[in-house]
C-alpha positions as CSV (number, residue, x, y, z in Angstrom):
1,M,16.2,24.9,-8.9
2,A,17.0,24.1,-12.6
3,N,15.4,26.3,-15.2
4,I,13.9,25.8,-18.6
5,Q,16.2,27.2,-21.3
6,R,13.9,28.7,-23.8
7,S,16.7,29.5,-26.3
8,S,17.7,25.8,-26.4
9,P,16.7,23.7,-29.4
10,V,15.8,20.9,-26.9
11,P,12.0,20.6,-26.7
12,L,10.5,22.0,-23.5
13,Y,8.9,18.8,-22.4
14,H,12.3,17.0,-22.7
15,Q,13.9,19.7,-20.6
16,L,11.2,19.4,-17.9
17,R,11.4,15.6,-18.0
18,E,15.2,15.8,-17.4
19,I,14.7,18.2,-14.5
20,L,12.2,16.0,-12.7
21,R,14.0,12.8,-13.7
22,N,17.3,14.1,-12.2
23,E,15.4,15.0,-9.0
24,I,14.2,11.4,-8.7
25,L,17.5,9.7,-9.7
26,D,19.5,12.0,-7.4
27,G,17.3,11.1,-4.5
28,R,16.0,14.6,-3.9
29,A,12.5,13.2,-4.7
30,K,12.2,9.9,-2.8
31,P,10.0,6.9,-3.4
32,G,6.5,7.8,-2.3
33,D,7.0,11.6,-2.4
34,R,4.3,13.5,-4.2
35,L,5.5,15.6,-7.1
36,P,4.1,19.0,-7.9
37,T,0.6,19.0,-9.5
38,E,0.1,19.9,-13.1
39,F,-1.0,23.4,-12.1
40,E,2.1,23.8,-9.9
41,L,4.5,22.7,-12.6
42,V,2.9,25.1,-15.1
43,A,3.3,28.0,-12.7
44,R,6.8,27.0,-11.6
45,Y,8.4,26.5,-15.0
46,H,6.1,28.7,-17.1
47,V,5.2,26.0,-19.6
48,S,1.9,24.9,-21.0
49,R,-0.3,22.1,-19.6
50,T,0.4,20.2,-22.8
51,T,4.1,20.3,-22.1
52,V,3.5,19.1,-18.5
53,R,1.2,16.3,-19.6
54,Q,3.8,15.1,-22.1
55,T,6.5,15.2,-19.5
56,I,4.4,13.1,-17.0
57,S,3.6,10.6,-19.8
58,E,7.3,10.2,-20.5
59,L,8.2,9.7,-16.8
60,Q,5.4,7.1,-16.5
61,K,6.7,5.1,-19.5
62,E,10.1,5.0,-17.8
63,G,8.4,3.6,-14.7
64,L,9.7,6.5,-12.5
65,I,6.3,7.8,-11.4
66,T,2.7,6.7,-10.8
67,V,-0.4,8.8,-11.2
68,Q,-3.2,7.9,-8.8
69,R,-6.8,8.7,-9.4
70,G,-5.8,10.9,-12.3
71,K,-4.6,13.7,-10.1
72,W,-1.7,13.1,-7.8
73,T,1.7,12.1,-9.1
74,F,4.1,10.2,-6.9
75,V,7.7,8.9,-7.3
76,R,7.3,5.2,-7.8
77,H,8.4,2.8,-5.1
78,D,10.9,0.1,-6.2
79,K,8.0,-2.2,-6.0
80,I,4.9,-2.0,-8.3
81,E,2.0,-1.2,-6.1
82,P,-1.5,-1.9,-7.6
83,E,-4.6,-1.0,-5.5
84,L,-6.6,-3.9,-4.3
85,S,-10.0,-2.2,-4.2
86,A,-11.9,-3.7,-7.1
87,L,-11.9,-6.8,-9.4
88,T,-9.3,-5.9,-12.0
89,G,-6.9,-7.9,-14.2
90,F,-3.1,-7.6,-14.5
91,V,-3.3,-5.4,-17.6
92,E,-5.8,-3.0,-16.1
93,D,-3.6,-2.7,-12.9
94,M,-0.4,-2.0,-14.9
95,H,-2.1,0.5,-17.2
96,A,-3.5,2.3,-14.1
97,L,0.1,2.8,-12.9
98,G,1.3,4.0,-16.3
99,L,3.3,0.8,-17.0
100,D,3.5,-1.4,-20.1
101,P,2.1,-4.9,-19.5
102,S,2.7,-7.9,-21.8
103,A,2.5,-11.6,-21.7
104,R,4.2,-14.8,-22.8
105,V,2.2,-18.0,-23.2
106,L,4.0,-21.0,-22.0
107,S,1.4,-23.7,-22.5
108,I,-2.3,-24.3,-23.2
109,E,-3.7,-27.8,-22.5
110,E,-7.0,-29.6,-21.9
111,I,-6.9,-31.5,-18.6
112,Q,-9.1,-33.2,-16.0
113,P,-9.0,-31.1,-12.9
114,D,-7.9,-32.2,-9.5
115,K,-10.2,-32.1,-6.5
116,M,-9.2,-28.5,-5.6
117,V,-9.6,-27.0,-9.0
118,A,-12.9,-28.8,-9.6
119,G,-14.2,-27.5,-6.3
120,K,-13.2,-23.9,-7.2
121,L,-15.0,-24.1,-10.5
122,G,-18.0,-26.0,-9.2
123,I,-17.6,-28.9,-11.6
124,S,-16.9,-32.7,-11.4
125,Q,-13.4,-34.1,-11.6
126,N,-14.6,-36.0,-14.6
127,D,-15.2,-32.8,-16.4
128,R,-12.6,-31.1,-18.6
129,V,-10.9,-27.8,-18.1
130,V,-8.5,-25.7,-20.1
131,K,-5.2,-24.9,-18.3
132,I,-3.3,-21.8,-19.5
133,V,0.2,-20.9,-18.1
134,R,1.6,-17.5,-18.8
135,I,4.4,-15.2,-17.7
136,R,3.2,-11.6,-17.2
137,L,5.7,-8.8,-17.8
138,T,5.9,-5.2,-16.9
139,N,8.1,-2.9,-19.1
140,Q,9.5,-6.2,-20.5
141,E,10.5,-7.6,-17.1
142,P,8.9,-10.8,-15.9
143,V,7.0,-10.2,-12.7
144,S,4.5,-13.1,-12.3
145,Y,3.8,-16.7,-13.2
146,D,0.1,-17.2,-13.8
147,V,-1.8,-20.5,-14.1
148,S,-5.5,-20.2,-15.2
149,F,-8.1,-22.9,-15.2
150,L,-11.3,-22.3,-17.2
151,P,-14.4,-24.5,-17.6
152,Y,-14.1,-26.3,-21.0
153,E,-16.8,-24.4,-22.8
154,I,-15.2,-21.1,-22.0
155,G,-11.6,-22.3,-22.1
156,A,-11.9,-23.9,-25.5
157,R,-12.8,-20.5,-27.0
158,V,-10.1,-18.6,-25.0
159,A,-7.5,-21.1,-26.2
160,Q,-8.1,-20.0,-29.8
161,E,-7.3,-16.3,-29.0
162,D,-4.1,-14.4,-29.1
163,L,-3.4,-14.3,-25.3
164,V,-0.3,-12.2,-25.8
165,L,-2.6,-9.4,-27.1
166,Y,-5.8,-10.0,-25.3
167,P,-6.3,-10.5,-21.5
168,I,-8.8,-13.2,-20.5
169,F,-11.0,-10.7,-18.6
170,T,-11.3,-8.6,-21.8
171,L,-12.2,-11.6,-23.9
172,L,-14.8,-12.7,-21.4
173,E,-16.5,-9.4,-21.1
174,D,-16.0,-7.6,-24.4
175,K,-15.9,-10.4,-26.9
176,Y,-18.0,-13.1,-25.3
177,G,-20.5,-10.8,-23.6
178,L,-19.9,-12.5,-20.2
179,P,-19.9,-9.7,-17.5
180,L,-17.9,-10.4,-14.4
181,G,-19.3,-9.9,-11.0
182,E,-16.9,-10.6,-8.1
183,A,-14.0,-12.8,-7.1
184,N,-12.7,-14.6,-4.0
185,Y,-9.0,-13.9,-3.2
186,R,-6.7,-15.9,-1.0
187,I,-3.2,-14.3,-0.5
188,E,-0.2,-15.8,1.3
189,A,3.6,-15.9,1.2
190,S,5.4,-18.5,-0.9
191,L,8.7,-19.4,-2.3
192,A,9.6,-19.9,-6.0
193,N,10.0,-23.6,-6.9
194,R,12.5,-24.6,-9.6
195,K,9.9,-24.4,-12.5
196,I,8.7,-20.9,-11.6
197,A,12.2,-19.6,-10.8
198,E,13.4,-20.7,-14.3
199,A,10.4,-19.2,-16.0
200,L,10.8,-15.8,-14.3
201,G,14.6,-15.8,-14.4
202,I,15.0,-15.7,-10.6
203,K,16.6,-17.9,-8.0
204,K,14.8,-20.9,-6.6
205,G,13.5,-20.0,-3.2
206,T,12.9,-16.3,-4.0
207,P,10.0,-14.9,-1.9
208,M,6.7,-14.8,-3.8
209,L,3.3,-13.4,-3.2
210,Y,0.9,-16.2,-4.0
211,I,-2.7,-15.4,-4.8
212,E,-5.6,-17.8,-5.5
213,R,-8.4,-16.0,-7.3
214,T,-11.8,-17.5,-8.3
215,T,-13.7,-15.1,-10.5
216,F,-17.5,-15.3,-10.9
217,S,-19.7,-14.0,-13.7
218,A,-22.4,-11.4,-12.8
219,D,-24.9,-14.2,-12.3
220,G,-22.7,-16.0,-9.8
221,A,-21.2,-18.8,-11.9
222,P,-17.4,-19.5,-11.4
223,V,-15.7,-18.8,-14.8
224,D,-12.0,-18.7,-13.9
225,F,-9.7,-20.0,-11.2
226,E,-6.2,-18.7,-11.1
227,Q,-3.0,-19.4,-9.2
228,L,-0.9,-16.2,-9.4
229,Y,2.8,-16.2,-8.3
230,Y,4.1,-12.6,-8.0
231,R,7.7,-11.8,-7.4
232,G,8.0,-10.5,-3.9
233,D,10.8,-8.1,-4.9
234,K,8.6,-6.5,-7.6
235,I,5.0,-6.3,-6.5
236,R,3.1,-5.4,-3.4
237,Y,-0.6,-4.6,-3.0
238,A,-2.1,-1.4,-1.5
239,M,-5.6,-1.2,-0.1
240,R,-7.8,1.3,1.7
241,L,-10.3,-0.2,4.2
242,K,-13.2,1.4,5.9
243,R,-13.9,0.8,9.6
244,K,-16.8,-1.4,10.1
245,R,-18.5,-0.2,13.3
246,P,-19.5,-3.0,15.7
247,G,-23.3,-3.2,16.2
248,H,-24.6,-1.7,19.4
249,S,-26.8,-4.1,21.3
250,A,-29.8,-2.8,23.1
251,G,-29.7,-3.3,26.9
């Protein structure tokens, strides 16, 4: 086991980071393996909790580890793995994994919706919607192509915002005072068409994880319909489901 060199001018957190980093890159700690806890690292290397926390923070920024539920630290899989257990946005998901999310806005336009979009938003095809197309990035790497449709009254406000800086969910809840309640998800396999492939810098036909999400306000009104195209080589979802016991009929 490598040791901390206390006589070295190299900061302790940097030394500890290199020890753990080398274990990961050398394959001694494999994707999905749990790393020692904060307490275990303090005891093993005789460093402070502050040093350990700074080390963990640095490894998270590099995308080498994930911290789940604020306690357990794992070597990150090659794929980003958000939990699908609550209604969260892309930025929230990436922050929860210790990653750095960002966005590129490709277009914002006012359109008349087709039948499918109108139905998702509970409006007429004669109504107007605002369509926003963005690329979402993690640690500066494009991972998804997002198309959002918002009812005109909401979308016209969102269109004036800095969508590189502010996620739509944050604007709706924190700036406009519109709490969100729940969302309907539909998830299926897809292939990148030419437009999406060019936007994400991948080959046409690359496997994608396609998600349709209709988000509702707390009072049940649809406020956002999204078509999300995630790179299949970069993202997969994890979820934990409880067993629903069949009812016992009397007889």
